[in-house]
C-alpha distance (Angstrom), angle and dihedral (degrees) to the residues before:
residue distance angle dihedral
M1 . . .
A2 3.82 . .
T3 3.80 90.6 .
A4 3.81 91.9 52.8
R5 3.80 90.4 47.7
A6 3.83 90.9 50.3
K7 3.82 91.2 48.9
A8 3.80 91.3 48.5
K9 3.79 91.2 49.1
A10 3.82 90.6 49.8
L11 3.82 90.7 50.0
V12 3.81 91.8 49.9
E13 3.81 91.6 48.5
A14 3.80 91.4 48.6
A15 3.81 90.9 49.0
Q16 3.80 91.0 49.2
A17 3.81 91.1 49.9
E18 3.80 90.9 49.1
G19 3.80 90.7 47.6
D20 3.80 91.1 50.3
A21 3.81 90.3 50.4
L22 3.81 91.3 50.0
I23 3.80 91.7 49.4
T24 3.80 91.8 49.3
A25 3.81 91.4 49.2
A26 3.81 91.9 47.1
Q27 3.81 92.2 49.7
A28 3.81 91.1 49.2
G29 3.80 90.5 49.2
A30 3.79 92.6 48.7
S31 3.80 91.2 48.8
K32 3.81 91.0 50.2
A33 3.81 90.7 48.6
D34 3.83 91.0 49.3
E35 3.80 90.3 51.8
A36 3.81 92.6 47.8
Y37 3.81 91.0 48.8
A38 3.80 90.5 50.0
E39 3.81 90.2 50.0
A40 3.81 90.7 51.1
W41 3.82 90.8 46.9
N42 3.80 91.3 51.0
A43 3.81 92.0 45.5
S44 3.81 88.6 53.1
K45 3.79 89.9 51.4
D46 3.81 89.9 48.1
A47 3.81 88.4 52.3
G48 3.81 89.7 57.2
W49 3.78 104.6 -91.8
A50 3.79 114.6 137.9
P51 3.82 117.7 -133.9
A52 3.82 89.1 -119.8
Q53 3.82 89.8 55.9
L54 3.79 91.9 50.4
R55 3.82 92.0 48.6
A56 3.83 90.5 47.5
M57 3.81 87.7 57.4
G58 3.80 90.1 54.0
Y59 3.78 99.7 -97.6
A60 3.79 109.7 134.7
K61 3.79 119.7 -145.4
P62 3.81 106.6 -92.8
P63 3.79 118.3 -107.1
V64 3.82 90.6 -128.1
G65 3.78 96.4 36.6
R66 3.78 97.2 131.0
R67 3.75 115.1 110.4
P68 3.76 120.1 -148.1
A69 3.78 114.3 -102.9
P70 3.79 116.9 -105.4
G71 3.77 107.1 -73.2
G72 3.81 91.3 32.6
A73 3.79 95.4 -88.5
G74 3.82 99.4 131.9
A75 3.80 111.0 -159.1
S76 3.76 115.0 10.6
V77 3.77 127.5 -138.8
V78 3.78 115.7 -139.8
K79 3.82 123.9 -163.6
D80 3.77 118.1 -150.9
A81 3.81 127.9 -150.3
T82 3.81 91.6 -82.2
G83 3.79 92.1 55.0
S84 3.80 95.5 -112.4
S85 3.75 116.0 131.0
S86 3.78 134.7 -138.6
S87 3.77 131.8 -175.9
N88 3.76 121.5 -120.4
V89 3.79 106.0 -154.5
D90 3.79 120.9 -170.9
D91 3.78 106.8 -149.8
G92 3.80 93.0 -176.4
E93 3.79 94.2 -102.3
R94 3.78 107.6 51.7
N95 3.77 138.8 -9.6
V96 3.76 116.3 -98.5
D97 3.78 120.5 -164.4
V98 3.77 113.0 -148.6
A99 3.80 114.7 -164.4
């Protein structure tokens, strides 16, 4: 009985490890696909296509569609005269100030 229990436990652990590996690989693949889609979206915009045109053709805005700001800074934080800060995030279509 103990041997069967040990074998069952080993099988469950092996299955869990395999499942974890599959999930990790799937997440990496999805992330790579998201990045490639964002690159294609941005290349289309660079070629003169407006985001509204792309969406009208059925292409959703990519989940990672934000480009880094010039100099590789990403979103920038701006301080006003009072010293409070706000983020200026470029979402690829319009600037949105977040206080």
